[in-house]
C-alpha positions as semicolon CSV with decimal commas, in nm:
position;residue;x (nm);y (nm);z (nm)
1;M;0,718;2,712;-0,731
2;S;0,711;2,351;-0,611
3;Y;0,426;2,116;-0,526
4;R;0,498;1,943;-0,198
5;S;0,293;1,761;0,059
6;V;0,437;1,858;0,397
7;S;0,259;1,749;0,711
8;P;0,199;2,056;0,928
9;Y;0,158;1,820;1,224
10;S;0,500;1,657;1,195
11;G;0,685;1,889;0,955
12;K;0,781;1,588;0,740
13;V;0,787;1,608;0,358
14;L;0,542;1,341;0,241
15;K;0,555;1,368;-0,139
16;T;0,682;1,603;-0,408
17;F;0,548;1,655;-0,757
18;E;0,703;1,789;-1,077
19;E;0,557;2,093;-1,247
20;L;0,422;2,055;-1,598
21;T;0,656;2,140;-1,880
22;D;0,541;2,409;-2,126
23;K;0,481;2,133;-2,379
24;Q;0,259;1,941;-2,136
25;L;0,070;2,258;-2,052
26;E;0,009;2,330;-2,418
27;S;-0,122;1,978;-2,465
28;A;-0,355;2,017;-2,166
29;V;-0,507;2,342;-2,297
30;T;-0,549;2,189;-2,644
31;T;-0,731;1,890;-2,489
32;A;-0,958;2,116;-2,284
33;E;-1,049;2,323;-2,586
34;G;-1,128;2,011;-2,786
35;C;-1,339;1,877;-2,500
36;F;-1,542;2,200;-2,480
37;L;-1,638;2,176;-2,847
38;T;-1,816;1,851;-2,765
39;W;-1,918;1,908;-2,404
40;R;-2,106;2,229;-2,483
41;H;-2,345;2,033;-2,703
42;T;-2,432;1,770;-2,441
43;T;-2,769;1,806;-2,272
44;F;-2,824;1,907;-1,913
45;V;-2,943;1,552;-1,845
46;E;-2,623;1,403;-1,989
47;R;-2,406;1,639;-1,787
48;A;-2,608;1,576;-1,471
49;V;-2,543;1,200;-1,488
50;I;-2,168;1,262;-1,469
51;V;-2,183;1,544;-1,215
52;A;-2,414;1,353;-0,983
53;K;-2,183;1,052;-1,011
54;A;-1,892;1,271;-0,896
55;A;-2,094;1,371;-0,588
56;A;-2,175;1,010;-0,512
57;L;-1,809;0,911;-0,543
58;M;-1,710;1,187;-0,298
59;R;-1,948;1,042;-0,041
60;Q;-1,817;0,691;-0,100
61;R;-1,457;0,807;-0,060
62;V;-1,515;1,040;0,233
63;D;-1,248;0,885;0,459
64;E;-0,986;0,872;0,188
65;L;-1,047;1,227;0,068
66;A;-1,075;1,375;0,419
67;G;-0,757;1,197;0,519
68;L;-0,564;1,378;0,243
69;V;-0,693;1,717;0,365
70;T;-0,583;1,648;0,722
71;L;-0,252;1,509;0,604
72;E;-0,163;1,801;0,378
73;M;-0,301;2,108;0,554
74;G;-0,381;1,989;0,908
75;K;-0,762;2,034;0,921
76;L;-0,918;1,842;1,207
77;I;-1,041;1,510;1,062
78;E;-1,408;1,563;1,150
79;Q;-1,398;1,907;0,986
80;A;-1,231;1,749;0,683
81;R;-1,509;1,493;0,658
82;G;-1,758;1,778;0,682
83;E;-1,583;1,955;0,395
84;V;-1,606;1,648;0,176
85;A;-1,978;1,617;0,252
86;L;-2,039;1,986;0,181
87;S;-1,850;1,959;-0,148
88;A;-2,059;1,660;-0,252
89;D;-2,375;1,854;-0,163
90;I;-2,261;2,147;-0,384
91;I;-2,187;1,920;-0,679
92;N;-2,519;1,742;-0,647
93;Y;-2,706;2,074;-0,605
94;Y;-2,593;2,186;-0,951
95;A;-2,664;1,847;-1,107
96;K;-3,024;1,888;-0,990
97;N;-3,080;2,260;-1,048
98;A;-2,860;2,383;-1,334
99;E;-3,117;2,330;-1,610
100;A;-3,379;2,536;-1,425
101;F;-3,125;2,807;-1,339
102;L;-3,022;2,842;-1,700
103;A;-3,363;2,807;-1,863
104;P;-3,430;3,065;-2,137
105;L;-3,599;3,381;-2,011
106;S;-3,890;3,501;-2,223
107;L;-3,924;3,878;-2,272
108;K;-4,219;4,082;-2,385
109;P;-4,112;4,342;-2,639
110;G;-4,374;4,574;-2,788
111;T;-4,399;4,358;-3,098
112;G;-4,271;4,014;-3,190
113;E;-4,093;3,795;-2,937
114;A;-3,757;3,778;-2,758
115;Q;-3,574;3,563;-2,510
116;I;-3,247;3,548;-2,322
117;E;-3,049;3,231;-2,379
118;N;-2,755;3,114;-2,165
119;A;-2,456;2,989;-2,359
120;P;-2,128;2,865;-2,209
121;F;-1,812;3,074;-2,241
122;G;-1,565;2,797;-2,309
123;V;-1,248;2,694;-2,125
124;L;-1,227;2,856;-1,779
125;F;-0,920;2,887;-1,558
126;G;-0,940;2,882;-1,179
127;V;-0,666;2,961;-0,923
128;Q;-0,764;2,804;-0,592
129;P;-0,634;2,809;-0,229
130;W;-0,539;2,541;0,018
131;N;-0,771;2,617;0,314
132;F;-1,069;2,420;0,179
133;P;-0,904;2,194;-0,076
134;Y;-1,224;2,038;-0,217
135;Y;-1,494;2,291;-0,133
136;Q;-1,317;2,567;-0,330
137;L;-1,287;2,335;-0,627
138;A;-1,645;2,208;-0,608
139;R;-1,804;2,550;-0,611
140;F;-1,600;2,646;-0,920
141;A;-1,623;2,322;-1,112
142;A;-1,978;2,200;-1,057
143;P;-2,179;2,502;-1,180
144;N;-1,951;2,566;-1,472
145;L;-1,941;2,207;-1,594
146;M;-2,320;2,196;-1,570
147;A;-2,335;2,520;-1,770
148;G;-2,143;2,356;-2,053
149;N;-1,803;2,510;-1,982
150;V;-1,489;2,309;-1,907
151;V;-1,247;2,402;-1,631
152;M;-0,872;2,405;-1,569
153;V;-0,744;2,457;-1,215
154;K;-0,415;2,560;-1,061
155;H;-0,443;2,451;-0,699
156;A;-0,223;2,561;-0,407
157;G;0,127;2,417;-0,394
158;C;0,082;2,259;-0,049
159;V;-0,220;2,039;-0,132
160;P;-0,118;1,857;-0,450
161;Q;-0,255;1,518;-0,340
162;C;-0,597;1,675;-0,283
163;A;-0,580;1,842;-0,624
164;I;-0,491;1,518;-0,801
165;A;-0,762;1,324;-0,615
166;F;-1,028;1,574;-0,718
167;E;-0,932;1,551;-1,083
168;Q;-0,944;1,172;-1,063
169;L;-1,291;1,195;-0,917
170;W;-1,425;1,354;-1,237
171;L;-1,253;1,100;-1,459
172;D;-1,395;0,815;-1,249
173;A;-1,738;0,974;-1,275
174;G;-1,718;0,950;-1,655
175;A;-1,624;1,307;-1,745
176;P;-1,436;1,325;-2,076
177;K;-1,067;1,406;-2,058
178;G;-1,031;1,785;-2,059
179;A;-1,357;1,858;-1,881
180;Y;-1,176;1,901;-1,553
181;T;-0,798;1,948;-1,565
182;N;-0,562;1,988;-1,270
183;L;-0,256;2,195;-1,359
184;L;0,064;2,164;-1,156
185;I;0,215;2,480;-1,299
186;S;0,442;2,769;-1,204
187;Y;0,341;3,131;-1,146
188;D;0,493;3,223;-1,484
189;Q;0,279;2,954;-1,648
190;V;-0,029;3,096;-1,472
191;D;0,027;3,419;-1,667
192;R;0,066;3,217;-1,986
193;V;-0,267;3,040;-1,928
194;I;-0,450;3,367;-1,858
195;D;-0,299;3,518;-2,173
196;D;-0,400;3,219;-2,390
197;P;-0,687;3,318;-2,622
198;R;-0,846;2,977;-2,570
199;I;-0,912;3,065;-2,205
200;K;-1,239;3,259;-2,184
201;G;-1,276;3,337;-1,812
202;V;-1,073;3,345;-1,493
203;A;-1,171;3,280;-1,129
204;L;-0,953;3,321;-0,822
205;T;-0,997;3,259;-0,453
206;G;-0,702;3,386;-0,254
207;S;-0,529;3,686;-0,108
208;V;-0,580;4,049;-0,207
209;D;-0,233;4,065;-0,363
210;A;-0,299;3,753;-0,570
211;G;-0,637;3,891;-0,671
212;K;-0,486;4,220;-0,794
213;K;-0,230;4,035;-1,006
214;V;-0,468;3,784;-1,158
215;A;-0,749;4,035;-1,211
216;A;-0,509;4,275;-1,379
217;R;-0,384;4,003;-1,609
218;A;-0,734;3,897;-1,695
219;G;-0,837;4,259;-1,754
220;R;-0,543;4,314;-1,983
221;N;-0,679;4,029;-2,192
222;L;-1,042;4,153;-2,169
223;K;-1,151;3,837;-1,992
224;K;-1,434;3,812;-1,744
225;S;-1,311;3,730;-1,393
226;T;-1,445;3,664;-1,046
227;M;-1,243;3,726;-0,729
228;E;-1,312;3,587;-0,381
229;L;-1,044;3,740;-0,167
230;G;-0,975;3,794;0,202
231;G;-1,200;3,911;0,479
232;S;-1,194;4,068;0,824
233;D;-1,543;3,975;0,931
234;A;-1,708;4,153;1,219
235;F;-1,883;3,946;1,488
236;I;-2,114;4,198;1,656
237;V;-2,258;4,123;1,998
238;L;-2,537;4,351;2,117
239;E;-2,632;4,398;2,480
240;D;-2,939;4,176;2,451
241;A;-2,761;3,874;2,301
242;D;-2,792;3,527;2,454
243;L;-2,446;3,522;2,609
244;E;-2,398;3,144;2,648
245;E;-2,503;3,060;2,292
246;T;-2,319;3,359;2,147
247;V;-1,989;3,256;2,307
248;K;-2,029;2,901;2,169
249;W;-2,074;3,044;1,819
250;A;-1,788;3,286;1,873
251;V;-1,544;3,000;1,937
252;W;-1,674;2,813;1,636
253;A;-1,662;3,122;1,418
254;K;-1,304;3,196;1,515
255;M;-1,156;2,846;1,541
256;N;-1,324;2,649;1,264
257;N;-1,038;2,533;1,039
258;T;-0,802;2,680;1,301
259;G;-0,920;3,024;1,197
260;Q;-0,797;2,975;0,843
261;C;-1,116;3,077;0,669
262;C;-1,206;3,384;0,464
263;V;-1,531;3,419;0,658
264;A;-1,392;3,333;1,002
265;A;-1,493;3,589;1,265
266;K;-1,190;3,809;1,305
267;R;-1,312;4,129;1,475
268;F;-1,527;4,073;1,783
269;I;-1,719;4,396;1,840
270;V;-1,911;4,389;2,170
271;V;-2,133;4,651;2,324
272;D;-2,000;4,772;2,662
273;Q;-2,280;4,627;2,872
274;L;-2,183;4,273;2,773
275;A;-1,814;4,320;2,690
276;D;-1,656;4,200;3,013
277;A;-1,879;3,899;3,052
278;F;-1,833;3,801;2,686
279;L;-1,455;3,834;2,698
280;N;-1,423;3,630;3,015
281;K;-1,634;3,346;2,877
282;F;-1,476;3,364;2,535
283;Q;-1,126;3,344;2,681
284;A;-1,221;3,052;2,907
285;A;-1,363;2,863;2,611
286;M;-1,051;2,925;2,399
287;E;-0,819;2,813;2,678
288;V;-0,957;2,459;2,688
289;L;-0,876;2,382;2,324
290;Q;-0,622;2,102;2,311
291;P;-0,353;2,070;2,042
292;G;-0,273;1,728;1,904
293;D;-0,281;1,498;1,607
294;P;-0,549;1,634;1,371
295;M;-0,628;1,273;1,270
296;D;-0,740;1,211;1,631
297;T;-1,102;1,307;1,687
298;A;-1,019;1,407;2,044
299;T;-0,794;1,692;1,922
300;T;-0,963;2,033;1,934
301;L;-0,676;2,255;1,813
302;G;-0,506;2,168;1,487
303;P;-0,183;2,308;1,339
304;L;-0,171;2,590;1,091
305;S;-0,135;2,481;0,730
306;T;0,236;2,552;0,697
307;E;0,534;2,670;0,894
308;A;0,535;2,989;0,680
309;A;0,173;3,064;0,781
310;L;0,266;3,028;1,149
311;V;0,567;3,256;1,118
312;Q;0,360;3,524;0,940
313;L;0,092;3,513;1,207
314;L;0,340;3,538;1,491
315;D;0,496;3,838;1,322
316;Q;0,155;4,007;1,290
317;V;0,090;3,960;1,662
318;K;0,439;4,095;1,745
319;R;0,380;4,409;1,536
320;A;0,037;4,461;1,686
321;L;0,178;4,449;2,041
322;A;0,460;4,682;1,945
323;K;0,200;4,939;1,839
324;G;0,009;4,927;2,167
325;A;-0,230;4,631;2,148
326;T;-0,295;4,437;2,467
327;L;-0,236;4,060;2,474
328;V;-0,536;3,907;2,652
329;M;-0,416;3,550;2,597
330;G;-0,185;3,337;2,380
331;G;0,033;3,503;2,120
332;K;0,303;3,239;2,100
333;R;0,401;2,923;1,925
334;I;0,313;2,604;2,117
335;D;0,622;2,420;2,229
336;R;0,573;2,097;2,038
337;P;0,647;1,964;1,689
338;G;0,434;2,105;1,409
339;A;0,296;2,446;1,312
340;F;0,089;2,502;1,627
341;M;-0,004;2,842;1,770
342;Q;-0,177;2,928;2,094
343;P;-0,533;3,058;2,059
344;T;-0,486;3,432;2,087
345;I;-0,695;3,737;2,180
346;L;-0,575;4,095;2,121
347;A;-0,750;4,402;2,260
348;D;-0,701;4,783;2,273
349;I;-0,633;4,801;1,898
350;S;-0,623;5,158;1,778
351;P;-0,686;5,268;1,418
352;G;-0,312;5,336;1,381
353;N;-0,221;4,980;1,471
354;P;-0,148;4,754;1,166
355;A;-0,376;4,493;1,324
356;F;-0,672;4,731;1,273
357;R;-0,643;4,686;0,895
358;E;-0,484;4,344;0,842
359;E;-0,649;4,005;0,802
360;F;-0,538;3,751;1,065
361;F;-0,563;3,412;0,901
362;G;-0,546;3,183;1,198
363;P;-0,635;3,145;1,569
364;V;-0,611;3,518;1,655
365;A;-0,922;3,714;1,763
366;L;-0,931;4,094;1,774
367;F;-1,154;4,228;2,052
368;F;-1,323;4,571;2,044
369;R;-1,559;4,746;2,289
370;V;-1,820;4,991;2,158
371;K;-2,083;5,205;2,335
372;N;-2,383;5,112;2,119
373;E;-2,506;4,963;1,793
374;D;-2,419;5,271;1,589
375;E;-2,055;5,247;1,695
376;A;-2,064;4,874;1,621
377;V;-2,182;4,935;1,266
378;A;-1,934;5,215;1,210
379;L;-1,647;4,996;1,330
380;A;-1,764;4,699;1,123
381;N;-1,766;4,919;0,813
382;D;-1,424;5,072;0,889
383;S;-1,244;4,807;0,689
384;E;-1,101;4,761;0,340
385;F;-1,265;4,419;0,341
386;G;-1,632;4,337;0,288
387;L;-1,691;3,963;0,278
388;G;-1,913;3,850;0,564
389;G;-2,021;3,940;0,914
390;S;-2,262;3,847;1,188
391;I;-2,487;4,011;1,447
392;F;-2,605;3,851;1,772
393;T;-2,922;3,983;1,936
394;K;-3,248;3,845;2,073
395;D;-3,432;4,105;1,866
396;V;-3,424;3,957;1,516
397;E;-3,584;4,263;1,352
398;R;-3,318;4,481;1,511
399;G;-3,052;4,245;1,379
400;K;-3,197;4,264;1,028
401;R;-3,200;4,646;1,042
402;L;-2,833;4,652;1,142
403;A;-2,744;4,392;0,877
404;S;-2,876;4,629;0,614
405;R;-2,630;4,894;0,730
406;I;-2,320;4,677;0,712
407;D;-2,115;4,700;0,392
408;T;-2,036;4,338;0,308
409;G;-2,146;4,070;0,071
410;M;-2,304;3,859;0,342
411;V;-2,444;3,920;0,692
412;F;-2,585;3,654;0,921
413;V;-2,807;3,719;1,226
414;N;-2,753;3,492;1,526
415;H;-2,517;3,266;1,332
416;P;-2,159;3,307;1,208
417;T;-2,112;3,362;0,837
418;W;-2,112;3,025;0,669
419;T;-2,189;2,855;0,339
420;T;-2,447;2,622;0,189
421;P;-2,503;2,529;-0,178
422;D;-2,818;2,738;-0,208
423;L;-2,681;3,065;-0,061
424;P;-2,474;3,307;-0,274
425;F;-2,117;3,358;-0,154
426;G;-1,898;3,662;-0,229
427;G;-1,796;4,007;-0,119
428;I;-1,728;4,371;-0,201
429;K;-1,435;4,613;-0,158
430;N;-1,104;4,427;-0,118
431;S;-1,292;4,104;-0,064
432;G;-1,347;4,084;-0,438
433;Y;-1,638;4,069;-0,680
434;G;-1,871;3,815;-0,833
435;R;-2,072;3,544;-0,661
436;E;-2,038;3,169;-0,625
437;L;-2,300;2,910;-0,525
438;S;-2,681;2,935;-0,546
439;S;-2,850;3,035;-0,871
440;L;-2,614;3,333;-0,896
441;G;-2,292;3,129;-0,910
442;I;-2,383;2,951;-1,233
443;Q;-2,455;3,284;-1,407
444;E;-2,104;3,425;-1,392
445;F;-1,951;3,256;-1,695
446;V;-2,242;3,226;-1,935
447;N;-2,328;3,449;-2,229
448;K;-2,665;3,612;-2,176
449;K;-2,763;3,611;-2,541
450;L;-3,064;3,798;-2,665
451;V;-3,261;3,629;-2,941
452;R;-3,517;3,871;-3,093
453;V;-3,774;3,780;-3,354
454;A;-3,960;4,061;-3,530
455;S;-4,172;4,096;-3,838
456;I;-3,965;4,173;-4,147
457;D;-4,177;4,476;-4,220
458;S;-4,154;4,617;-3,868
459;P;-4,028;4,980;-3,843
460;A;-3,664;5,023;-3,734
């Protein structure tokens, strides 16, 4: 593969980068392993100084870092600044809380004493996607560095400048060489890294197909892995929802990051009594979005990340329509330079339509009518994915009851699925396994070691 910065707004190639040679890769892994042997023995306080400094540097460099995101993958500049701020919050969260999260746990055996200690695994390898170029890295790197692990990352080929800038951030914060390593490597080299006995754990955020390949490779090597994969989140609107506020959140849930988000709302499931009114207002709100330069704060519709992403999405819409879906609005490329697509709504999607099962990673909303809350829950659960989901109702207790019936890793009531440092993030089914963020995220790659002390003359 190649590492290229290509502006999705203009289509111009900005920079290209050479992949590492096998010799350079070997040197990088050797350096990381050597770093771990020292880093694991640093104290939480010593690690926190460096990690907190990285967060502070992110905030100082917000315009520079956000500009790279917008340049390389087309995120609206204000959203890019928000991503930088969120990433800094995540890093700082673990600098403050890691020691408490990993404190030894005292047990009470019948005799003697025992405790669970948390020891780092070693060198970890992460494969990360382009859609949130810093956030994805922050939630992998920060908890694991604070736990005493070191991390190596293969980032997406279309955001190499973001990847390089994030690595430099850690070096500038005082992290020793090898604590955080960016790897510009090929897919074949990815397999080589996973196979390397010095690598002790593997994390991936990406597609289902990528997850299957990486998880299988890790499993073949008996290595712990976490997978955060795709989603087809349901956005359920009950008949008693606040229509005006719900529509505002619906547009945000669908169009944040131009719909290129694992937890974007993708299936809008609306009870009959409110369906027509919701659809009319939702469509009207989508129609006013204006394409333009994502660096311009007046732009409300950015490009897709790449030309290939646009072509794939257009093909999905075409196949959905060929199998009987109704085009409510959009469905086409916008006639202007760059990878722009019209905001799109599809309806009348039957279970036999490929759109019923696929993830639409972009500005395409799937609209479904249901008779009641039971049908809404059944439809929400009729998916191979299980990442997030949301329910809108004025009756919060009702919303909580329905949330308990939905088979996903996360359900939000009266808010789209979203992320904060102190909330666990992850899914089930084809959306993967394991959790990131919160106190759970730092537990994934530590050895829960039992230390038991008993009297020497105790019975067996």
